[in-house]
N, C-alpha and C positions, 0 to 999 in steps of 0.2 A: 503492500500499500506507499502512495508516495503522498506527499505532503499537499498535492493539489487534491487526491482524494478526500484525505481529513478535511481540509476548508470545504469541500463541496458537502461532506458529511455535519460539518458544523451547520452550514448554511440551512440545509433542509430541516434541522432540527430547531431555527432560529423561532423563537414564540413559546417554546416549550419549557415545560419547569424542568429546572436542575438545583442541587444542592450542595453546599460547600460541606466541610469536613464538619463541623459545628451544627450542621443541621439547616443552616438558613436557606430557604429556598429563593430563588431567583430565575428569571428569563431574561434572554437578551435578543438584539434586533442586530441583522447585521449590516452594515452601511459601506457599502465598495470593500475596501480593505483594511477595517476595522470592524470590531465587536463592540455593542455598547448594551451594558449588564442594565436591567433594570433597578437593580440597588446600589449604582455605585454611578457617580456624575462624572466619570471619566471614559474615552474609548479607548480599546485594547489593541492595537495594530496587530495586523496578520501576522507580521513578522516576530511578537513575543509568542505566538504560539509556535510559529517555526522553530524557535530557538530555543524553547523549553522541550519540545519533542527531542530537538537534535541534541541537547545536552547531556541525555541518559538520568536525569535528574528529576526528572519527572513527581518520583514521590517523596523527594525531601526539599518541602517549603520552603525552608530555609538558605537551602544553596541557591535556590532558582533565584529568592529576595537579594540574599546580600553576594554571592559570586557572579549571577546573570542579570543584576537589576533589573529583574522582572517583578514590579511592585503587584500588578495582578494577579499574584501567583496562585491564590486559593482560587481564583474562578478559572484559570487556566487548567487547573489539578481538577476541579470539576467536572469540565468539560471533557478533557482530552481522557480523562479515564473511565469517564461514564459509556457504557456498555452499548448504547447507541452509537456513540462516535467510532468507539472502536471496532464493532460489527460490521459498520457500513461500507 
């Protein structure tokens, strides 16, 4: 599965309910090459998803934030590890 396939799956599931680790629900909209969570006032660039996936540290949220500078690490983790995204 290429990252383009992953991004296409993310786009297909826009508007659906996802859950962060603490169990907080959110949904998102895709706006061109970024994603806008319903519970956060910033957009997350597609490149952050690509970097998080390529890092090999998807389950290490601290490392995603501190070493890779990905502020939206909890949203990325929730989306990229969700079975709807992984199976598509």
